[in-house]
N, C-alpha and C positions, 0 to 999 in steps of 0.2 A: 109798389115798393120797388125802389131802384136796384137793390141788391138782387132781389128775385129775377128782375128782368135781365140784369147783367149775367147771372149765373144760369139762367134758363131753367129755373125751378118754381115751385109754387110759393106764393108769399107765406103760406101757412108753414111750410117746410123751413123757411128761413126763420120765421118767427119762433118755431120750436127750438132750432139750434141757438138762436140768440138768447132764448130764456134760459137754456141749460148753461151757456157760457156766461151769462150774467149771474146765475145762481152760484156758480162755482168761483166767481170773482175774476174770471178771465176777460171780461169786457165791462166797461162802465156805460151808462146811458144817461142821456140828458134830453129834455124836451126843447125843441125849438119850433114854437108855434104848433102846426099840426103834425110835425115830423118828430121822430125819436132818433137821436143820433147815437151811435154805438162807437166806442173806441176801445182799443186794446188797453188793458189795465197795467199798472205798474208790475203787478204779479206776473202777468203774461210775458211782459218784457224781460223780466228776471228769469222766467223759465226758458225763454227762447235763448238768452244769452249763455245759459248752462250747457247748451248742446255742443 
């Protein structure tokens, strides 16, 4: 998992965090072949703009 490698954490840790972020609507996910791509959602963008 690219993100785990970049952050130097375990893939399972990244997976857990992404699962929570997706469940709360802060990221979206889309499958691309064997990969799953995650992106910040519109909700996350709006929350970031409020700061």
